[in-house]
Backbone as CSV, one residue per row, in Angstrom:
resi,resn,N_x,N_y,N_z,CA_x,CA_y,CA_z,C_x,C_y,C_z
1,GLU,0.834,-1.209,0.000,0.000,0.000,0.000,0.866,1.255,0.000
2,GLU,1.946,1.242,0.796,2.836,2.393,0.850,3.481,2.653,-0.509
3,ILE,3.848,1.545,-1.206,4.457,1.687,-2.527,3.475,2.325,-3.503
4,MET,2.225,1.868,-3.477,1.212,2.427,-4.364,0.972,3.894,-4.045
5,ASP,0.977,4.274,-2.749,0.797,5.665,-2.362,1.933,6.523,-2.884
6,ALA,3.160,6.012,-2.780,4.320,6.748,-3.273,4.238,6.919,-4.787
7,LYS,3.825,5.858,-5.466,3.693,5.928,-6.927,2.647,6.948,-7.320
8,THR,1.528,6.945,-6.618,0.456,7.897,-6.917,0.927,9.329,-6.703
9,GLU,1.689,9.538,-5.632,2.196,10.879,-5.338,3.159,11.351,-6.422
10,ILE,4.031,10.462,-6.850,4.999,10.823,-7.898,4.290,11.193,-9.190
11,LEU,3.319,10.362,-9.592,2.591,10.640,-10.828,1.780,11.923,-10.721
12,THR,1.242,12.188,-9.537,0.469,13.417,-9.328,1.354,14.646,-9.457
13,ARG,2.566,14.552,-8.892,3.503,15.673,-8.992,3.901,15.926,-10.443
14,ILE,4.149,14.855,-11.187,4.520,15.001,-12.605,3.376,15.638,-13.380
15,ARG,2.171,15.174,-13.123,0.989,15.696,-13.815,0.792,17.170,-13.511
16,ASN,0.948,17.534,-12.237,0.778,18.933,-11.851,1.858,19.814,-12.452
17,ALA,3.095,19.326,-12.451,4.204,20.095,-13.017,3.988,20.311,-14.510
18,HIS,3.482,19.306,-15.177,3.230,19.409,-16.615,2.145,20.436,-16.901
19,GLN,1.110,20.457,-16.080,0.011,21.400,-16.278,0.451,22.834,-16.012
20,LEU,1.340,23.005,-15.008,1.804,24.343,-14.665,2.779,24.909,-15.692
21,SER,3.472,24.036,-16.373,4.502,24.501,-17.302,3.938,25.028,-18.611
22,ASN,2.687,24.669,-18.929,2.060,25.082,-20.198,2.919,24.709,-21.397
23,MET,3.479,23.540,-21.323,4.344,23.080,-22.415,3.529,22.804,-23.667
24,PRO,3.979,23.295,-24.814,3.260,23.010,-26.066,3.394,21.538,-26.427
25,THR,2.373,20.989,-27.007,2.384,19.564,-27.351,2.540,19.318,-28.846
26,ASP,2.606,20.388,-29.622,2.685,20.233,-31.074,4.046,20.655,-31.622
27,VAL,5.079,20.534,-30.797,6.426,20.931,-31.232,7.004,19.880,-32.170
28,GLU,7.501,20.324,-33.293,8.124,19.416,-34.259,9.577,19.169,-33.857
29,ILE,9.937,17.900,-33.726,11.307,17.547,-33.362,12.123,17.360,-34.638
30,VAL,13.145,18.177,-34.792,13.984,18.125,-35.991,15.048,17.048,-35.802
31,ARG,15.103,16.108,-36.703,16.080,15.016,-36.609,17.015,15.096,-37.822
32,THR,18.033,15.912,-37.689,18.977,16.099,-38.797,20.212,15.232,-38.568
33,TYR,20.022,13.933,-38.664,21.134,13.006,-38.469,22.021,12.968,-39.709
34,ASN,23.298,12.870,-39.504,24.238,12.775,-40.614,24.313,11.323,-41.070
35,THR,23.744,11.044,-42.222,23.718,9.672,-42.732,24.654,9.484,-43.925
36,ASN,25.569,10.428,-44.114,26.518,10.324,-45.232,27.967,10.370,-44.751
37,LYS,28.162,10.110,-43.471,29.499,10.234,-42.886,30.475,9.197,-43.431
38,THR,29.967,8.024,-43.786,30.836,6.944,-44.267,31.627,7.365,-45.497
39,GLU,31.024,8.196,-46.324,31.661,8.629,-47.571,32.927,9.441,-47.317
40,GLU,33.088,9.956,-46.103,34.250,10.780,-45.789,35.485,9.947,-45.446
41,TYR,35.320,8.648,-45.347,36.413,7.768,-44.944,36.669,6.699,-45.999
42,SER,37.934,6.349,-46.148,38.278,5.249,-47.040,37.960,3.944,-46.332
43,ARG,37.911,2.863,-47.074,37.644,1.544,-46.499,38.697,1.187,-45.443
44,GLU,39.954,1.523,-45.743,41.038,1.218,-44.809,40.915,2.042,-43.529
45,GLN,40.512,3.301,-43.659,40.338,4.143,-42.478,39.208,3.617,-41.591
46,LEU,38.115,3.202,-42.214,36.996,2.643,-41.452,37.440,1.403,-40.682
47,LYS,38.231,0.575,-41.339,38.711,-0.653,-40.705,39.598,-0.328,-39.510
48,GLU,40.495,0.652,-39.671,41.393,1.032,-38.581,40.613,1.561,-37.382
49,ILE,39.608,2.373,-37.649,38.792,2.932,-36.563,38.030,1.821,-35.853
50,LEU,37.438,0.929,-36.638,36.665,-0.178,-36.067,37.537,-1.068,-35.187
51,ILE,38.701,-1.439,-35.691,39.597,-2.314,-34.931,40.046,-1.639,-33.644
52,GLU,40.354,-0.342,-33.725,40.783,0.397,-32.527,39.689,0.373,-31.455
53,ARG,38.442,0.589,-31.883,37.320,0.588,-30.928,37.118,-0.805,-30.343
54,LEU,37.135,-1.826,-31.180,36.910,-3.186,-30.707,37.969,-3.612,-29.699
55,GLU,39.222,-3.310,-29.998,40.307,-3.681,-29.088,40.220,-2.890,-27.789
56,ASP,39.743,-1.660,-27.873,39.568,-0.858,-26.672,38.502,-1.473,-25.756
57,TYR,37.541,-2.165,-26.382,36.476,-2.836,-25.626,36.882,-4.243,-25.178
58,LYS,38.158,-4.594,-25.370,38.684,-5.897,-24.956,38.252,-7.051,-25.865
59,ALA,37.841,-6.744,-27.089,37.540,-7.810,-28.050,38.848,-8.273,-28.693
60,ILE,38.874,-9.520,-29.142,40.025,-10.069,-29.850,39.753,-9.929,-31.345
61,VAL,40.665,-9.321,-32.082,40.426,-9.019,-33.494,41.430,-9.734,-34.386
62,HIS,40.928,-10.336,-35.460,41.770,-10.963,-36.479,41.325,-10.448,-37.846
63,GLU,42.285,-10.043,-38.660,41.980,-9.630,-40.029,42.177,-10.823,-40.956
64,THR,41.269,-10.961,-41.922,41.357,-12.071,-42.855,40.692,-11.684,-44.178
65,SER,40.599,-12.643,-45.082,39.945,-12.413,-46.373,38.877,-13.487,-46.572
66,VAL,38.073,-13.319,-47.589,37.026,-14.304,-47.874,37.646,-15.679,-48.128
67,LYS,38.738,-15.697,-48.885,39.398,-16.964,-49.220,40.008,-17.628,-47.988
68,LYS,40.562,-16.836,-47.097,41.253,-17.379,-45.924,40.336,-17.570,-44.720
69,LEU,39.077,-17.163,-44.841,38.174,-17.190,-43.696,38.025,-18.577,-43.065
70,PRO,37.816,-19.659,-43.839,37.691,-20.987,-43.214,38.912,-21.365,-42.363
71,GLN,40.114,-21.064,-42.876,41.319,-21.392,-42.124,41.458,-20.510,-40.883
72,THR,41.065,-19.241,-41.024,41.120,-18.328,-39.882,40.187,-18.805,-38.772
73,ILE,38.979,-19.223,-39.157,38.028,-19.750,-38.175,38.619,-20.956,-37.461
74,ALA,39.209,-21.863,-38.243,39.805,-23.070,-37.665,40.946,-22.721,-36.713
75,ASP,41.800,-21.777,-37.102,42.940,-21.380,-36.271,42.472,-20.754,-34.961
76,VAL,41.476,-19.903,-35.058,40.957,-19.223,-33.863,40.338,-20.233,-32.894
77,LEU,39.565,-21.173,-33.438,38.925,-22.172,-32.589,39.956,-23.124,-31.971
78,LYS,40.986,-23.444,-32.743,42.048,-24.311,-32.221,42.784,-23.616,-31.082
79,GLU,43.043,-22.336,-31.262,43.726,-21.553,-30.233,42.904,-21.505,-28.945
80,ARG,41.578,-21.511,-29.102,40.686,-21.504,-27.940,40.558,-22.886,-27.309
81,GLY,41.040,-23.909,-28.028,40.886,-25.270,-27.533,39.473,-25.773,-27.720
82,ALA,38.745,-25.189,-28.663,37.350,-25.568,-28.901,37.269,-26.900,-29.637
83,LYS,36.438,-27.775,-29.125,36.227,-29.084,-29.748,34.800,-29.250,-30.289
84,GLU,33.886,-28.502,-29.716,32.495,-28.576,-30.178,31.922,-27.169,-30.262
85,ILE,31.385,-26.827,-31.434,30.840,-25.487,-31.629,29.467,-25.564,-32.275
86,ARG,28.739,-24.460,-32.173,27.488,-24.269,-32.911,27.681,-23.045,-33.800
87,TYR,26.986,-23.056,-34.928,27.047,-21.881,-35.791,25.658,-21.537,-36.315
88,ALA,25.465,-20.286,-36.669,24.178,-19.833,-37.185,23.782,-20.701,-38.370
89,GLU,22.549,-21.159,-38.350,22.110,-22.186,-39.299,22.215,-21.779,-40.763
90,GLY,22.293,-20.479,-41.052,22.362,-20.034,-42.439,23.768,-19.933,-43.000
91,LEU,24.770,-20.129,-42.162,26.155,-20.049,-42.635,26.514,-21.265,-43.483
92,ASP,27.372,-21.039,-44.464,27.842,-22.120,-45.327,28.720,-23.072,-44.515
93,LYS,28.400,-24.343,-44.524,29.177,-25.320,-43.746,30.622,-25.419,-44.220
94,LYS,30.899,-24.943,-45.452,32.266,-24.957,-45.959,33.187,-24.033,-45.150
95,LEU,32.585,-23.089,-44.421,33.389,-22.200,-43.586,34.100,-22.974,-42.476
96,PHE,33.612,-24.186,-42.188,34.174,-24.976,-41.100,34.906,-26.218,-41.601
97,SER,35.266,-26.173,-42.888,35.936,-27.318,-43.514,37.313,-27.591,-42.916
98,ALA,37.964,-26.567,-42.392,39.302,-26.749,-41.825,39.260,-27.018,-40.322
99,PHE,38.094,-26.932,-39.734,37.949,-27.156,-38.295,37.883,-28.653,-38.027
100,THR,38.709,-29.161,-37.142,38.794,-30.600,-36.901,37.842,-31.083,-35.807
101,GLY,37.182,-30.143,-35.132,36.232,-30.529,-34.091,34.836,-30.758,-34.657
102,LYS,33.862,-30.749,-33.784,32.471,-30.969,-34.170,31.773,-29.619,-34.351
103,ALA,31.335,-29.341,-35.580,30.635,-28.096,-35.889,29.207,-28.428,-36.299
104,THR,28.237,-27.894,-35.579,26.839,-28.218,-35.819,26.027,-26.942,-36.009
105,PRO,25.187,-26.904,-37.048,24.318,-25.722,-37.201,23.315,-25.665,-36.055
106,ASP,22.986,-24.473,-35.643,22.065,-24.301,-34.521,20.655,-24.739,-34.905
107,ASP,19.959,-25.306,-33.958,18.560,-25.711,-34.127,17.729,-24.838,-33.199
108,ARG,16.934,-23.938,-33.763,16.182,-22.978,-32.960,15.134,-23.634,-32.067
109,SER,14.781,-24.883,-32.350,13.748,-25.557,-31.563,14.318,-26.173,-30.278
110,THR,15.642,-26.187,-30.158,16.259,-26.805,-28.985,16.280,-25.838,-27.806
111,ASP,16.438,-26.407,-26.620,16.491,-25.627,-25.387,17.727,-24.725,-25.409
112,PRO,17.562,-23.407,-25.295,18.708,-22.486,-25.316,19.746,-22.799,-24.251
113,ARG,19.327,-23.417,-23.144,20.270,-23.709,-22.059,21.330,-24.715,-22.475
114,LEU,21.037,-25.508,-23.512,22.015,-26.478,-23.990,23.210,-25.797,-24.648
115,LEU,23.027,-24.548,-25.064,24.115,-23.809,-25.698,25.246,-23.519,-24.719
116,ASN,24.962,-23.622,-23.451,25.983,-23.372,-22.443,27.063,-24.457,-22.443
117,ASP,26.767,-25.592,-23.094,27.702,-26.721,-23.082,28.718,-26.676,-24.227
118,VAL,28.506,-25.805,-25.229,29.430,-25.765,-26.362,30.607,-24.857,-26.045
119,ASP,31.711,-25.076,-26.748,32.934,-24.312,-26.495,32.904,-22.916,-27.112
120,ALA,32.164,-22.780,-28.208,32.083,-21.477,-28.881,30.944,-21.497,-29.895
121,VAL,30.529,-20.306,-30.308,29.542,-20.185,-31.383,30.097,-19.246,-32.446
122,VAL,29.661,-19.442,-33.676,30.127,-18.610,-34.787,28.914,-18.054,-35.525
123,THR,28.919,-16.746,-35.773,27.841,-16.117,-36.528,28.415,-15.075,-37.479
124,ASP,27.594,-14.664,-38.398,27.918,-13.515,-39.240,27.352,-12.298,-38.517
125,SER,27.417,-11.133,-39.143,26.828,-9.924,-38.566,26.092,-9.159,-39.661
126,HIS,25.205,-8.255,-39.247,24.363,-7.549,-40.214,24.962,-6.207,-40.628
127,VAL,25.351,-5.399,-39.654,25.952,-4.091,-39.921,26.735,-3.679,-38.683
128,SER,27.791,-2.878,-38.886,28.610,-2.434,-37.754,28.952,-0.955,-37.895
129,SER,29.089,-0.279,-36.758,29.501,1.125,-36.728,30.963,1.202,-36.301
130,ALA,31.793,1.751,-37.181,33.217,1.900,-36.850,33.408,2.917,-35.733
131,GLN,32.639,3.970,-35.734,32.784,5.044,-34.754,32.627,4.543,-33.326
132,THR,31.672,3.668,-33.103,31.395,3.183,-31.742,31.855,1.749,-31.515
133,GLY,32.320,1.080,-32.570,32.728,-0.314,-32.427,31.562,-1.224,-32.104
134,THR,30.396,-0.884,-32.614,29.178,-1.639,-32.336,28.835,-2.575,-33.484
135,ILE,28.642,-3.844,-33.158,28.286,-4.862,-34.145,26.826,-5.247,-33.935
136,CYS,26.041,-5.189,-34.997,24.622,-5.508,-34.898,24.325,-6.879,-35.495
137,LEU,23.625,-7.682,-34.725,23.173,-8.990,-35.183,21.662,-8.950,-35.308
138,GLU,21.170,-9.136,-36.511,19.727,-9.203,-36.725,19.311,-10.670,-36.638
139,SER,18.217,-10.946,-35.966,17.785,-12.331,-35.794,17.399,-12.929,-37.142
140,ASN,18.349,-13.587,-37.785,18.117,-14.215,-39.086,19.068,-15.412,-39.215
141,PRO,18.962,-16.191,-40.279,19.788,-17.402,-40.403,21.297,-17.163,-40.375
142,LEU,21.762,-15.990,-40.801,23.201,-15.726,-40.809,23.725,-15.269,-39.455
143,CYS,22.906,-14.547,-38.725,23.329,-14.047,-37.405,22.825,-14.931,-36.269
144,GLY,21.864,-15.793,-36.562,21.363,-16.712,-35.556,20.311,-16.108,-34.639
145,ARG,19.731,-16.948,-33.814,18.770,-16.468,-32.810,19.535,-15.745,-31.699
146,ARG,18.845,-14.934,-30.950,19.496,-14.137,-29.902,20.209,-15.012,-28.878
147,ALA,19.593,-16.125,-28.505,20.179,-16.998,-27.485,21.538,-17.545,-27.918
148,LEU,21.719,-17.713,-29.219,22.963,-18.301,-29.720,24.167,-17.457,-29.346
149,THR,23.993,-16.148,-29.267,25.124,-15.264,-28.983,25.080,-14.682,-27.576
150,LEU,24.142,-15.118,-26.768,24.038,-14.612,-25.400,24.356,-15.665,-24.347
151,VAL,24.134,-16.943,-24.677,24.324,-18.011,-23.696,25.766,-18.529,-23.640
152,PRO,26.390,-18.879,-24.767,27.759,-19.439,-24.723,28.783,-18.438,-24.202
153,ASP,29.932,-18.958,-23.769,30.966,-18.124,-23.168,31.864,-17.453,-24.203
154,CYS,31.897,-18.003,-25.415,32.760,-17.446,-26.469,31.976,-17.280,-27.756
155,HIS,32.041,-16.081,-28.322,31.336,-15.767,-29.569,32.344,-15.317,-30.619
156,VAL,32.381,-16.045,-31.720,33.212,-15.666,-32.858,32.286,-15.037,-33.897
157,VAL,32.498,-13.768,-34.188,31.599,-13.059,-35.106,32.362,-12.592,-36.344
158,ILE,31.741,-12.811,-37.495,32.314,-12.400,-38.780,31.812,-11.006,-39.117
159,VAL,32.735,-10.081,-39.332,32.381,-8.706,-39.693,32.950,-8.419,-41.071
160,ARG,32.082,-8.276,-42.041,32.515,-8.035,-43.426,32.574,-6.528,-43.674
161,MET,33.654,-6.058,-44.270,33.866,-4.627,-44.425,32.787,-3.952,-45.266
162,GLU,32.140,-4.685,-46.164,31.076,-4.070,-46.951,29.848,-3.745,-46.088
163,ASN,29.836,-4.299,-44.865,28.727,-4.034,-43.955,29.121,-3.093,-42.822
164,VAL,30.244,-2.400,-42.996,30.717,-1.466,-41.972,30.440,-0.030,-42.419
165,VAL,29.777,0.733,-41.566,29.539,2.155,-41.814,30.238,2.947,-40.723
166,TYR,30.223,4.262,-40.837,30.928,5.048,-39.825,30.100,5.247,-38.557
167,GLY,28.964,5.921,-38.685,28.226,6.332,-37.494,26.972,5.530,-37.183
168,VAL,26.414,5.828,-36.010,25.215,5.132,-35.541,23.989,5.419,-36.417
169,PRO,23.739,6.663,-36.864,22.569,6.900,-37.718,22.567,6.023,-38.966
170,GLU,23.742,5.871,-39.588,23.833,5.020,-40.779,23.605,3.553,-40.413
171,MET,24.134,3.163,-39.264,23.962,1.786,-38.805,22.488,1.474,-38.562
172,ILE,21.808,2.372,-37.869,20.383,2.179,-37.589,19.583,2.143,-38.879
173,GLY,20.007,2.948,-39.863,19.297,2.999,-41.138,19.332,1.687,-41.902
174,ARG,20.323,0.852,-41.603,20.440,-0.435,-42.296,19.725,-1.568,-41.561
175,LEU,19.191,-1.269,-40.396,18.503,-2.299,-39.626,17.033,-2.357,-40.001
176,GLY,16.474,-3.549,-39.935,15.052,-3.703,-40.183,14.268,-3.310,-38.943
177,HIS,12.956,-3.370,-39.047,12.108,-2.970,-37.927,11.180,-4.100,-37.489
178,GLU,11.436,-5.304,-37.971,10.528,-6.409,-37.658,11.198,-7.544,-36.890
179,LYS,12.520,-7.560,-36.853,13.231,-8.660,-36.192,14.042,-8.137,-35.012
180,PRO,14.228,-8.967,-33.989,15.050,-8.559,-32.840,16.487,-8.273,-33.285
181,VAL,17.109,-7.303,-32.675,18.491,-6.932,-32.993,19.323,-6.949,-31.712
182,THR,20.482,-7.568,-31.785,21.425,-7.564,-30.674,22.596,-6.675,-31.050
183,MET,22.865,-5.659,-30.248,23.990,-4.759,-30.495,25.135,-5.117,-29.548
184,ILE,26.310,-5.347,-30.109,27.457,-5.795,-29.332,28.599,-4.795,-29.440
185,SER,29.111,-4.386,-28.307,30.319,-3.550,-28.272,31.307,-4.210,-27.322
186,GLY,32.002,-5.205,-27.814,32.955,-5.945,-26.993,32.287,-7.070,-26.222
187,PRO,33.060,-7.823,-25.449,32.493,-8.911,-24.644,31.588,-8.343,-23.558
188,SER,30.704,-9.182,-23.033,29.809,-8.744,-21.967,30.620,-8.331,-20.750
189,ALA,30.312,-7.156,-20.201,31.049,-6.680,-19.034,30.202,-5.684,-18.256
190,THR,30.455,-5.609,-16.956,29.778,-4.631,-16.108,30.745,-4.165,-15.030
191,SER,30.560,-2.917,-14.597,31.363,-2.367,-13.501,30.437,-1.833,-12.415
192,ASP,29.261,-2.409,-12.335,28.251,-1.914,-11.393,28.667,-2.093,-9.936
193,ILE,29.398,-3.154,-9.628,29.746,-3.447,-8.248,31.120,-2.864,-7.915
194,GLU,31.128,-1.786,-7.144,32.357,-1.138,-6.687,33.311,-0.798,-7.824
195,LEU,32.755,-0.562,-9.006,33.522,-0.155,-10.186,34.564,-1.184,-10.608
196,ASN,34.391,-2.428,-10.192,35.284,-3.504,-10.622,34.713,-4.161,-11.873
197,ARG,35.495,-4.226,-12.944,35.030,-4.796,-14.199,34.897,-6.312,-14.070
198,VAL,33.715,-6.801,-14.373,33.442,-8.238,-14.366,32.904,-8.615,-15.749
199,GLU,33.520,-9.600,-16.380,33.130,-9.988,-17.743,32.325,-11.277,-17.739
200,GLY,31.450,-11.404,-18.727,30.672,-12.620,-18.891,29.397,-12.681,-18.067
201,VAL,28.951,-11.550,-17.559,27.757,-11.544,-16.709,26.481,-11.644,-17.530
202,HIS,26.392,-10.859,-18.588,25.169,-10.799,-19.386,25.315,-11.444,-20.763
203,GLY,26.433,-12.073,-21.011,26.666,-12.668,-22.321,28.064,-13.246,-22.381
204,PRO,28.598,-13.462,-23.580,29.918,-14.087,-23.740,31.039,-13.325,-23.034
205,ARG,31.895,-14.080,-22.370,33.068,-13.499,-21.719,34.132,-13.121,-22.753
206,THR,34.109,-13.842,-23.889,35.110,-13.617,-24.934,34.423,-13.331,-26.269
207,LEU,34.802,-12.223,-26.906,34.297,-11.868,-28.237,35.475,-11.829,-29.192
208,ILE,35.419,-12.670,-30.222,36.465,-12.728,-31.234,35.882,-12.228,-32.551
209,CYS,36.448,-11.152,-33.078,35.929,-10.541,-34.305,36.849,-10.861,-35.472
210,LEU,36.272,-11.429,-36.512,37.023,-11.722,-37.732,36.655,-10.686,-38.780
211,ILE,37.561,-9.745,-39.014,37.316,-8.675,-39.983,37.655,-9.178,-41.368
212,VAL,36.671,-9.311,-42.215,36.863,-9.872,-43.559,36.915,-8.749,-44.582
213,ASP,38.031,-8.652,-45.285,38.191,-7.597,-46.302,38.836,-8.178,-47.549
């Protein structure tokens, strides 16, 4: 009852303050976002900015090419000691031809908690912002379901340079409006408790980014 009384009082104060302020309700909000910033940077400059941001966020970054991508994936997983992985169901299985462990496409009908037992997961990405080092995963066959990249301890994500833009407005402009989107800026981390950084609380403890150019 006390909580409800406090809530009622707070809402009453807000309502009264709003009425006293005579704030207009028909104000047009001007949204002049810069959506052409990417054109000001070369592909190499965008890559350098993106890598700098990702490494600053404690992500592990590897540069590779389309041709070398399968071997890069295998090398990264071997270095992690991964023996069993899951990957987004829409990825080409040939990407894992050099991997000597067990690679299985994700099954969305399975219990997400089972993903905690795999050594790593591999997905593609939809669009990334170099300015903020933010990688966006849209819930689709290439990026996988949200649980695929939130439950396991290690996430290997493929970032293709043709999908890298400079700023957030451009990044948002490339996202759809019907599917869930996961935005990633480095491995999961929080400093809420006494300002001590703790990783792996809300998602993967390790984020490995494969920059494909």
